[in-house]
Phi, psi and omega in degrees: 000319186290347178267357179284120184300321179293313181298321175301316180297315181297315179296323177300315180292321178297311182295329178293337180280350185273078183286339183263352180082011183293336184259004183302325182270356182281142178283166177301319180299320179294323180290328180274344184307320180296341179279349182262118178228109183289166178300322179296317178295321178298320180298329181284341180277129180303150180298318179263139177171151177270136177289138178278165183302329178295321178293315178299322178297318179294321177298315178299315179298317180301310181285330174295323177293323175296315178300318179299316180292324176298316179297318178297321184283328189242341185084358178260127179289127178258132181247129180275144173227115182241129176232111184238130174286152184297345179273359173100024174228158181169212188213144174237126176243143169239128181241147170236117185060237178259012185255128173277116183257340175222131177226094184250126173273131183246138175214162181050046183297337178295347176251016184299131177162177184230156180297324179199173182296322181297317180290327176297315180293320180299314180296315180296318180298322177295315179298317180297316180296319178295319179295318179297323178294320178295318179297318179295328180284327183231058186296327181291327177286321178295330180273350184290000000 
C-alpha cells in the first residue's frame, strides 16, 4: 500500500492536516479507515441525508490527492473547485490553467467511501490517467 503513488499523496495530505499532532501515532491503515465504507455499511445509511463536515472534508482530501498526483505526473498544477448542495450532490472540477481535466458529478455524498483501499486507489488512478491524457492533448490550454 505504501508504494502506491495515490495512497502516498492522500496520506501526505491527511498528515499535513494534523496541526496538533493527534494522528502522529496512527498507522496508515487507521488514517485511511474513514474512506472505507462497505456495501453493508452503505445499506445502513439512509437514502436521504445531508453529508456531515467530516465527509465533505474526506471528499476534498480525496480530490486534492488526485490533484497532487496529477501535478506529480504532468508538472501542471491542478486546482480543485467543489460545489456541493447541502443535500449531498454536486460537482468536483480539477483545472490546470484554463483546462478542465476532471469533471466529476457527485451524489449521495453522505455515503461517500470505497469498498477497500485498492478500489479507492484504482478509481483515483483511472481519474489521474484520464486527466494526464487530456493535458497531453491540450498542453497549451493547461499551461495558460
